[in-house]
VOGU-3710 file (C-alpha; in Angstrom, 3 decimals, decimal comma):
1> mteetrpaap> 0,000/0,000/0,000  1,405/3,393/-0,976  0,932/6,701/0,795  -1,425/7,932/-1,928  -3,714/4,916/-2,391  -6,485/3,467/-0,291  -6,858/-0,271/0,280  -7,980/-2,225/-2,796  -10,166/-4,631/-0,821  -11,526/-2,793/2,231
11> aeipvparel> -12,845/-4,701/5,225  -16,236/-4,047/6,742  -16,199/-0,907/8,900  -16,899/-1,879/12,533  -20,176/-0,671/14,025  -18,621/1,565/16,739  -16,744/3,519/14,066  -19,729/3,629/11,696  -21,869/5,177/14,424  -19,455/8,107/14,719
21> mtserlselt> -19,404/8,896/10,988  -21,970/10,896/9,049  -24,216/8,594/6,997  -23,654/10,563/3,800  -19,884/10,098/4,083  -19,821/6,377/4,834  -19,553/5,539/1,143  -16,307/7,520/1,068  -14,710/5,389/3,791  -12,603/2,274/3,416
31> fdppvlfhgp> -11,136/0,177/6,181  -7,740/-1,496/6,213  -7,674/-2,654/9,844  -7,100/-0,836/12,034  -7,069/2,377/9,910  -10,130/4,019/8,386  -9,440/5,945/5,197  -11,581/8,893/4,134  -11,146/10,031/0,598  -10,113/10,138/-2,046
41> hkppsnrrfe> -7,787/12,932/-1,017  -4,279/14,066/-1,680  -1,455/13,223/0,738  -0,046/16,066/2,873  1,478/18,818/0,749  4,646/18,650/2,815  5,827/15,217/3,941  9,122/16,122/5,639  7,508/15,611/9,008  6,327/12,064/8,352
51> glyggvynrv> 9,559/10,070/8,374  12,493/10,293/10,747  11,484/13,731/12,036  8,057/12,465/13,052  9,609/9,701/15,138  12,021/12,114/16,781  9,122/14,476/17,542  7,267/11,679/19,347  10,289/10,920/21,509  10,768/14,592/22,365
61> iqsarlrkav> 7,125/15,179/23,303  6,963/12,036/25,413  10,014/13,012/27,507  9,661/15,888/29,974  13,424/16,453/29,925  13,637/16,582/26,124  10,559/18,815/25,831  12,170/21,342/28,139  15,507/21,219/26,321  14,114/21,417/22,794
71> fsvwgsadpl> 11,195/23,796/23,108  12,938/26,284/25,388  14,633/27,611/22,244  11,261/29,072/21,238  11,457/31,535/24,099  8,266/30,613/25,967  6,503/27,268/25,658  5,012/26,824/29,126  2,178/24,364/28,297  4,610/21,897/26,710
81> yeldsfvsda> 6,768/21,925/29,820  3,680/20,908/31,832  2,151/18,646/29,190  1,399/15,854/31,673  -0,815/18,197/33,701  -2,378/19,611/30,542  -3,413/16,129/29,342  -4,513/15,142/32,847  -6,912/18,100/32,908  -8,349/17,053/29,536
91> vvaaraasqa> -8,864/13,492/30,794  -10,577/14,748/33,956  -12,962/16,769/31,782  -13,669/13,727/29,593  -14,478/11,596/32,637  -16,750/14,297/34,033  -18,654/14,487/30,759  -19,482/10,806/30,350  -18,818/7,318/31,679  -17,801/6,401/28,126
101> pvlvdlpsgg> -16,414/9,652/26,714  -15,334/10,280/23,148  -12,056/12,150/22,828  -10,781/13,304/19,433  -7,035/13,851/19,002  -6,619/16,167/16,004  -4,157/15,984/14,383  -2,833/12,969/16,213  0,520/12,674/14,454  2,197/9,398/15,342
111> gtllpffale> -0,046/8,756/18,351  2,012/11,213/20,358  -0,509/11,531/23,184  -1,642/7,897/23,423  0,871/7,044/26,209  -0,356/10,079/28,166  -3,988/8,930/27,854  -3,009/5,419/28,934  -1,024/6,709/31,911  -4,048/8,718/33,023
121> glegtvievd> -6,223/5,594/32,803  -8,641/7,155/30,336  -11,525/4,868/29,394  -13,833/5,398/26,457  -13,092/6,031/22,806  -10,191/7,971/21,355  -10,295/8,932/17,680  -6,789/9,497/16,352  -7,086/11,657/13,211  -4,253/12,526/10,858
131> laaamlrrav> -3,787/13,089/7,133  -0,468/11,245/6,921  -0,543/7,471/6,486  3,002/7,179/7,859  1,966/8,966/11,033  -1,017/6,682/11,551  1,114/3,579/11,032  3,402/4,905/13,748  0,362/5,559/15,982  -0,925/2,018/15,445
141> aleqgitsdl> 2,452/0,525/16,384  2,619/2,739/19,473  -0,900/1,795/20,573  -0,124/-1,892/20,261  2,775/-1,479/22,676  0,841/0,133/25,538  -1,664/-1,252/28,021  -4,908/0,690/27,901  -8,663/0,284/28,306  -9,253/2,704/25,449
151> stiflradal> -11,092/1,836/22,279  -8,945/3,535/19,644  -10,151/4,473/16,166  -7,491/5,492/13,653  -8,863/7,777/10,943  -6,911/9,116/7,997  -8,720/12,303/7,047  -8,241/15,976/6,305  -8,881/18,117/9,389  -10,876/20,521/7,202
161> dlplkgeiad> -13,053/17,730/5,755  -13,849/15,379/8,615  -16,359/12,566/7,992  -17,292/12,599/11,690  -20,812/13,390/12,840  -21,446/16,724/14,485  -21,435/16,993/18,274  -19,862/13,591/19,001  -16,782/14,652/20,996  -16,825/15,296/24,724
171> vvvslnglhv> -13,255/16,558/24,458  -10,986/17,505/21,562  -7,244/17,723/22,115  -5,071/19,445/19,523  -1,317/19,443/20,079  0,809/21,563/17,730  -1,625/21,163/14,834  -3,135/24,566/14,123  0,043/26,019/12,649  0,371/23,299/9,978
181> vadhrgflea> -3,077/24,133/8,541  -3,417/27,067/6,163  -7,019/27,839/7,181  -6,947/28,501/10,919  -10,599/29,493/11,127  -11,655/26,455/9,101  -9,671/24,194/11,430  -11,349/25,637/14,525  -14,763/25,519/12,830  -14,246/21,817/12,124
191> iaritkpngk> -13,416/21,227/15,785  -16,438/23,244/16,909  -18,727/21,205/14,638  -17,723/17,850/16,127  -17,699/19,058/19,762  -20,784/18,588/21,916  -22,439/21,655/23,455  -20,486/22,370/26,653  -17,763/20,030/25,388  -14,153/21,094/25,809
201> lwlitpvdgp> -11,181/21,863/23,601  -7,608/21,561/24,874  -5,299/23,350/22,431  -1,536/23,859/22,292  -0,169/25,825/19,343  2,652/28,134/18,291  1,488/31,723/17,970  2,944/34,796/16,368  4,413/36,143/19,594  7,037/38,668/20,621
211> slrsrailaa> 10,013/36,315/20,798  12,573/36,922/18,052  13,723/33,311/18,366  10,169/32,095/17,896  9,668/34,238/14,816  12,943/33,007/13,349  11,872/29,381/13,871  8,469/30,033/12,312  10,088/31,779/9,339  12,324/28,750/8,818
221> arrlgvtpvv> 9,307/26,448/9,070  7,499/28,484/6,403  10,496/28,246/4,080  10,485/24,463/4,535  6,758/24,343/3,894  5,946/22,910/7,325  4,024/26,032/8,374  2,002/27,251/5,366  1,026/30,638/6,806  1,951/32,762/9,815
231> pptlaslhsl> 0,219/31,441/12,967  -2,308/33,750/14,611  -1,353/36,068/17,412  -2,705/35,131/20,819  -5,320/37,874/20,575  -6,475/36,778/17,127  -6,582/33,149/18,285  -8,993/34,122/21,054  -11,080/36,096/18,553  -11,265/33,093/16,216
241> ldevgfrair> -12,352/30,844/19,064  -15,122/33,273/19,998  -16,276/33,484/16,379  -16,609/29,720/15,907  -18,458/29,166/19,186  -15,861/28,530/21,892  -15,369/30,404/25,143  -11,843/30,286/26,553  -11,944/29,123/30,157  -8,298/28,663/31,101
251> syggasitgl> -4,849/29,722/29,920  -1,808/27,492/30,310  0,548/30,343/29,473  3,222/30,500/26,823  3,966/33,550/24,680  5,516/31,597/21,794  3,772/28,242/22,143  0,548/28,805/24,020  -1,987/26,500/25,625  -5,612/26,958/26,577
261> saqri> -8,843/25,168/27,240  -12,165/26,361/25,867  -15,804/25,348/26,159  -18,226/24,896/23,274  -21,104/27,289/23,752
//
């Protein structure tokens, strides 16, 4: 199977996954266990992040020591330094919402947060969504190596064209995903659509902040094609959240890479 093609002989989509997808989009889905494919669609426009770099990123995020060492060069990345607490708060919110919560991890990358969810003992359903097949293969391998009571659905889909039903997520977690999407408003609108009323969003993202180091890193990322457009400022991020139907309820700090939680109104 190549990055660009879907499975030639798809398996039957399991009922739990079918129930989370919009009926009109089911015909667009194929299933090569354990990954659901939504398409047809093009692969990511920039694939530098999928290979070796994607694996290194996972190792950095999953190590408190490496996170501090690597992301301190941005100037201010407070929520990443305290990522364990950030994820713990999201899991607490998911548990409070339902005995069998649905949490959407968008974009999930290589299953970066799955060990955090497992460590927190999260039960319910996690939907790992990413556009890159290589990332999802890495997420599948990671999930198979951890002990967890989660039911995990792996979905290859465009964040701006999700086949998920509206209002199915108790919690959405988005780690370092907003800046790799050209349409920031569209990305947040997609999240708002799938989030239940009073559901929560936990978001960590680079912003266009005051740090010269941060701006230099973002400029380099744009030249490489990793970051298609300049990320929003913190103020404009809050405005976008308000416009799509979220109310910010907590800040996790960070002037260069910021974190917040917000509630769907």
